[in-house]
N, C-alpha and C positions, 0 to 999 in steps of 0.2 A: 566072621560071620561070615560062607561060603557064599557068594556070587554063583547064578547060576548061568551056565551060555549065552554069550551076548541075540543068540539066536533062539533060544529057547521058547518054547511055545507056551512054557506053561506057565510062565507069570501070565500072560494074558489069558488063557483061562481062569487063574485063581481070583482076576479081576474083573471077575463072571461071578467067578463064584461061591467068593466071599458072602458079598453081600446077600446074596442067593439065599447061599444057607444060615446066615443071619438072621433069615426070614423065616424060615421054618423051627429056627433053635429061637424066635420069640414066641411061636405061635404056642411052640409046646410045653414054653416056661412062661407061659398069661396067667394063670393062676401062684403063682409064684415073683411078683413087680419087682424084688432084686434082684432075684437070677435074669427073668427077663432086658429087665435094661442093663443089667453086667453083659449078656450077650449082643444086646445091643451098641454097648462101648465095645467089649473084645473083637465085635467085628470090622468097626469101622478104625481100633489100630490096625487091624491086621492089615484090610483095606490102602490104606496109610502105605504102612513099609510096603507092600505089595508094588505101588505105586509110584513106589521111592528107588526101590529099583529100577521095573522099567527106566524112570526117569535118569536113572544115572546112564544105561546102554542106551536111549535115544542120543545123549548129549554126545557119550563116546558115537557117536553116527550109524548108531543101530538101530535099525525101524524092523521090529520083529511083526512077527503075521500068521497068523492062524483061521484057514478054513475051519468055517462048523458043521458044519451040513449045506451041501446041494438041493436046494429048496425045486429045480423043475433047471433046466439046457439055457442057459446065461445069468443063472438066479443065485446067486451062492449068496448064504451068511459068511460072511467073511473078516476077520476083526483085522487090519493096521495098524501101526503109534509113524505117528508123524510129531514132528515138532506144532502144532496147533492142537490135536488132542492130546495131546499130550502134555497142554496149560491148563484145557480146562479139565483132564481128568484130575490133577495135583491141585488145584484150585475145589475139587468136588471133594474131594475122597482127604483134602485137610479140614475141610471145615465139619463135614458130616461129621469128625470126633465134637467140636465144638459144640454144634445146631444140639446133639445129643445128650452131651452133658447140660446144652444148658434147658433143654425139655424136660429132661427129667426133674430139674425144678421147675419148671413150669405144671409140667400136667399133673403134679402134686400140690404147687403151693395152691392153684387156681381147682384143683379137687375133679381134673373131667374127665370123661365118662369113656371108656371103651378105647383105655391107654393100650392094650396090648394090637390093635385093631391099626391105631398110630403109627404103633413103631415098625410093626411088618409092612403097613405101607409107604412106610417111609424107604426102609429097607432096601422092595422093592424097583423105589425111586432112583436109589441109587444104582439100584442094578440094570435098569436100562439108560442111565444118566453115562453107566463106565460102558456098556456097549453101540451109543454114540458116540464119546468119544471117540475109541476107537475104530469105528464102521471104514472097514475096508472099501466101500463102494455103495452108491446109493440108495442100494434097496436094503441093506442092514442094514443104513440111518435109517428107514422111516421106520422100518420095524420099530425099533427099539422107541423111534422117538413118539410112536402111536402105542407102544408100553408106558411110554412114562406120561403120556395124556391121559388114561384111563388108571392108573397105579394111584395120579392123584385127585384123581375123583372124590374117591373116598376120605380124602384130607379135606378139600375143597367143603364136604358139604357132614363136617364130622358131627358137627351138635346139631345137624337132624332137622332145625328153626325152619319154617318159614320160609326166611329169609338167605335161611343155609342151603333149603333144598332148592332154590330158585336160583339164585348167584351159580351152584353147580349145575344147573343149568345151560346158563354160557355158556360158561365157562366153559363146558364138555362139546356142548353145538358150535361155538366159534372156532375152537383148539383141530378138533376133525371134524369139524364142516370143514374148515379150510384145509387140510393138510388130503380130503377127498380130495374135492373142488378143484383146489390148484396144486397145489406141492404133486401128485400120484399125481396126474396128469401132465407135469412139466419135469416129473421122473422118463414114466414114460416115452417124451418126445423125447426128451437126454439120447433116451436109448436108444430107439432107432434112425436118432440122428449119426450118434458117433460110433454106433455101433457097439458099445461100453456102458456100465455104467461103475468102472472102477475109476479110483480117484484118481490122480496123476500132477505131478506137479508142470505150469504153465496151463489146464485144462487142457478138454478133448474136445471142444468144441471152433476150436480154428481153423477157418478155410469149410466151416460144417454150414453155417449159416445166412442167410444175409444180416444189415445189420439194424430194419425193422423185427424180424423175427426173433435175432438177439434182443434187444429192450422186450418185449412180448414175452418170453422164455423165462430173461430176468425174471418181472415183476410176480410173476408165474410162484416161480420160487421164496422171493422177500415177500408177497403176503400170504403166501401159501405157509410158512411160516411166520405161521401169528400169534406163534410165545415170541415173537423178540419184539411184537404189539406197538409195531406201526402202524397208524392211526393210516383206516379209521378198526383195525380190526386191531380195539385194546380195550375195549368194557369191561375184559374180562379180567383186566386182571383189577381196577378200582376192586368189582365185584368180590372179588375172588381174597377180599379182606376179609369175610364175615370170619375167617377161618380164626382156630388159634394162630399164636405172633412166632411158633415155633415154624408154621406149615407157611404166614407168607416168606417167613428168610428163608423157606425148599424153595419157595416163589421164584421168590426176587433174587435171592443171593447163589444158592447153590446147585439150581438143573432146571427148572422149569425155560428163567426166560433166555437164563445164559444156554441153552438148549438153543430158542430162536435163534439169538445173534450164534451160536457156533454155526447153526445150519447156514447162516446166509455168510458169515463168513468165508465158512467152509466149498461153497458154491463157486465165491469170487475164488477163491487164488486153485483149487483142486477142479471144478468141471467147467468154469469160462474163462478160468484167466489171467493176469491183471494186463497184460499187453492187450490179449484181445476183446477187454472193453477200452482198453483207453481209446484203439487206433478203432474200434468200430461206435462210441459214444455212444452203450447200445447202456450204460448204467446212467448218465446226466442224468434220469428224471425224478432219477431217486434223491438228488444232491435237494433237490429241495422239494420231496417227501418227507425224507428225513429232517431239515430244517425248519417245514411247519410243524411234524409232531413234536420237535425239539423245544419251538416258542409254547405250542399250544400247551403242551404237557405243564409247564414251568407256569402260563397266568393262572391254568385250574389250579396248579399246586396251589399258586396263592394266595386263590382265594379260598380253600380249605383249610375247616377250623379241626375239623379228624383225623387226629395226629397220624393215623396209619392210613388213608387217602389223601392224605399230602405224600406225604412219601410214594404211595404208589402210583401216583401222578413226575410224581419225581425223574421215579425209575424206569416210568415210560419215556421220559426227556432223554435221561443216561443212556437206556440204551440206544436210542437215535443217535447217538452220538460213532456208537460203533455202527450204524447203516449208515449213515455220512462217511464214516471214512470207506466202509467199503464202496460207496459212491466215486467215492473218490479215483477209486484206481490207482495207486500208488504204489512203488511199497514201505515208502517217511506213512502214510493211514495205514496200512494194514499191520503194519508196527503199532502205531498207534491203536488201532482199536483190539489187534488182540492182550496188551495191555492195559486196554482202560477193561478189558472182561475180566482182569485177575484186579485191579483199581476196585470197581466198583464192588464186585463179589464182596470182599472184605471190610470195605464199607456201608455197602447197605447191610450185611448181616449187624454188621454195630446197631447200624439207626434201627432195625425189627426190635434186634433183641434191646437196648431201650427202652424201645416203646413199650413192649413185654416185662419191662420189670418195675415199667408207670404200673403198666395197667395193676400188673399183683397186686405191688408195695403198697398203691396211693386208689386204685379204682377209677385213675382219669384218663380218659380218653381223649379231652379234645385241647386245643394247641392253648386256648382262651381259657382255661383249669389250671394252667402252668401254673402260674406266679409262685414263686420263690422255692421251686421242689430243685431246683440243682442244689440249694441248702438243704434240702435233708436231701437229699442222695447224693451225692457228688460223687461217688466212684459209677451208677446211671448216666449223670447226666455230663461229666468229663469225658466218658466213652462216647453220649450223643456228640458235645462237641467236637470230637476227632472226625466224626463219621461226617459232621458235617459240612468243615473247610475240608477234608475231603473231596465230597461233592461240589463242591464250591470253585474246588481248582490249583486251592491254595498249598502252599509248599509250608512242613516238611510234611507231606501227608501223600497218599499214594496217588489220588483223581487227578492231580499236577499232570502224572507224568502220562502217563496217556491222552490229554485233551493239550499238551504241548505238542508235540508228535501229528497229531490231527489238525491244530494249529496251522503248522509247519507245515505240511502237506495242504492245507489250503490257499499259505501264502503262496510259496513255491508254483500250487498252478493256477495263481490270480484267479481263483475263485473266490471272489467278492464278496458273494453272496456265501458262505459257506464260514468265512471269518466272520462274517455279521453276525451270523445265529449264535455262530461259539461266545461270538464279545457280549450279545444279549441278552444270553441265557446265559452265561456266567454273574450276569449282574442281576437276572431274575435269581439266579440258584441264591444269592448270596437274600436278596430281597424276601423270599419266604423260609429262607433258615437263620440268619440274623435273631429277628422277631425272637424265636422260640428263645434262645440263649438268651438278652436282653431279659424275658421273660424270667425262665430259671431260675438265673445267677443275680441279676439286680435286682431283684423285688421280691420285699421282705415277703420269709415264709412263713405259713402259715400250722403249724405242725410241730410234732418231734421226729428229731433226725431218725431214719431206719431204709433198709436198702431190701432191696428181696432177698431172697433164700441164696443161701449161698454157692451152689452149681452155677447161678444163671448170673451172680455180681464177675463168676471167673472167666465166664465161661466170655461172655463181655468186652473185658480186659482186657481179655488175650487177644479181640479178635481188634478192636482198637491197639493194641501195644503193635499188632501186622499190622494197622493203616499206616501207620511210621514206619514201619524198621521196611515191608516194604519200598519205601519212597527212598530211604538211608541204603539200604543192601537192597536195591533190585536184575541183582545180576542172576542170576536164575529165570525169569521172567523172560526178560531183557534177552540172552543167549535162545530161548526157544520162540518169541518175538522174528529176533532177526535169523534165525532158521527158514522158518515162514516163507519169507522173500529174499531167501538168500545168499545172506548175510555171514 
């Protein structure tokens, strides 16, 4: 196979064009479900191939760029591939394939309505995710960030019940409201002070603002990127669990929450700069906010009987590990944060896949109803066990890697508050995941053995295997993470 030249912008254009074309094909083929879903899978596989070619370029040192359109003087929609964006795009494009496969089994198995709209909006969300991952400046990031919010609203409200519509309002008002009130003004302020909106290695704000102003600007970015679900801007996430499970997987693993923590990490590295944050102390306050979010979310998860609600609050806590690492503002912490983006994605999608399989096969939604379900659904709950161990941070699962580096960074900075948060939250993670496993596997089964539809089982088995393989063979994510901090 011939690889296009390293500086060829065609690959970047294809990374947006392919999911966009898949959207059109899905809409056109809506009357023929088999063809519609084939278009989804073909689009996902082709996007993965393009992203893998871009990955090869990035690992060789290339940084492909593409200017899309100049909207106004100083405002250009532009794409540029860097290691952090490459990591995010690689995760999203890989998981789109397995999520599409899973969705076929789930949507058919539960006879969900409006399936064409579901697949089309999902493809638009992936288009926005690619644009966000490869954004060359803050303006481009903001545009695709908003497209992602708007394209996922119909997915959250998919059931169109009063509960779903209410959750959709919370979802949209929180995410769009925070971005308009905080994120957009932060971008404008940055442009006025720095004279540019372009992302640069080492940041663009060195010497431009005092410590207090830097801290305020950093807070506007962190809370403006409400997809990161830092408390108190977190309630949209558990509210959105009314959506079908494949949407929950999209929200928690493939795109939405990852867009939030990606934005925080991108701003940390390429707008403020690690050294600027270290010397100014502008991010020190965030250690305590992220720490509180981690522990508080874990306590809520511990008390939640609804399985998806427990997983939702687990996500809130796990995301703030990444935010905590950004707040520590050291190369080791940023490396750990980048690895945790990948680890959390593959682990949490496994957990949601398993939850959806249990619902599809048994119509069970509560932890208290899961007695013996591991004996009736061994593939599903075996995968759930792997995802749960990863969220706790135990080897040989991917969740161990990022948490280890973040803990190392906290210890190296003698930030004992951060160390204590990681230790306490690990215990809490075990306290709300292990009882599910003991209930599922050690209590008597109350029915015949059966699994969810085969596409769902294949998908969750693949992501569970990926959770272990990412621990055993972390080479590519680790290389990308090292490149982010100049390693």
